[in-house]
Every structure is written in C-alpha cells, then in structure tokens.
matplotlib code that plots the C-alpha trace (Angstrom):
import matplotlib.pyplot as plt

x = [41.5, 40.5, 40.0, 37.8, 37.1, 33.7, 31.0, 32.8, 31.7, 29.0, 25.4, 24.2, 22.0, 18.5, 17.7, 15.3, 18.2, 20.4, 17.7, 16.9, 20.6, 21.1, 18.2, 19.3, 23.0, 23.2, 19.8, 19.4, 16.0, 15.3, 11.7, 9.9, 6.9, 5.1, 5.8, 2.5, 3.1, 2.4, -0.9, -1.7, -0.8, 2.5, 3.3, 2.4, 4.7, 7.6, 7.0, 6.9, 10.0, 11.9, 10.9, 11.8, 15.2, 16.2, 13.8, 11.2, 11.6, 12.5, 10.5, 12.2, 12.7, 14.4, 16.8, 18.0, 18.7, 19.7]
y = [-46.7, -50.3, -51.3, -54.3, -55.9, -55.2, -57.3, -57.5, -55.3, -52.7, -53.5, -56.7, -56.4, -57.9, -60.9, -58.7, -56.2, -59.0, -60.4, -56.9, -56.2, -59.6, -58.9, -55.4, -56.0, -59.6, -60.5, -63.2, -63.8, -65.5, -66.2, -68.4, -70.2, -69.3, -65.5, -63.9, -61.0, -63.3, -64.4, -68.1, -68.4, -66.6, -69.0, -72.0, -70.7, -70.3, -73.8, -75.3, -73.4, -74.6, -78.2, -78.0, -76.5, -78.3, -81.2, -81.7, -80.4, -82.7, -83.1, -82.1, -85.8, -86.5, -83.6, -85.0, -88.4, -87.6]
z = [3.3, 2.4, -1.2, -2.0, -5.4, -7.0, -5.3, -1.9, 1.0, 0.9, 0.5, -1.1, -4.2, -4.0, -6.2, -8.2, -8.9, -10.1, -12.4, -13.8, -14.5, -16.1, -18.5, -19.3, -19.7, -21.0, -22.2, -19.6, -18.2, -14.8, -14.2, -11.7, -13.1, -9.8, -10.1, -9.1, -11.5, -14.4, -15.7, -15.9, -19.6, -19.0, -16.1, -18.3, -21.1, -18.6, -17.3, -20.9, -21.9, -18.8, -19.5, -23.2, -22.5, -19.2, -18.7, -16.0, -12.5, -9.7, -6.6, -3.4, -2.4, -5.7, -5.3, -2.0, -3.5, -7.0]

ax = plt.figure().add_subplot(projection="3d")
ax.plot(x, y, z, "-o")
ax.set_aspect("equal")
plt.show()
C-alpha cells in the first residue's frame, strides 16, 4: 500500500472546484472580469475592484519585460 500526502496522486481538481471550495471554506473569491456568466455591470465591478485593490492590469508585453 502506498500512502501519499493530501493533494498528491489521484485525480486533479478542476479550477472551478478549487475556486468553489476557496469561497465556501475560506471566503476567498476568484473571478475573471471576462467570465461569460457575469453581466456587463458585474464584469465592470470585478474590473474596478481589481484595479482598486491591486492596480491596473499589465499588457502581455509588459509582463515579459517587467
């Protein structure tokens, strides 16, 4: 019998499962401002919150250099 620590081996959880568990267990919310399940005002609110808390998003070329 092989024993592995939690999170090693077995099936990998989907990103949606991780996000759902993070919200339910720790109150952490991970939301993309481009999530198609959101209405435009909701996506705009997510974008504004992200900019307020963490600053503006970088363009892909800025991420490579910065």
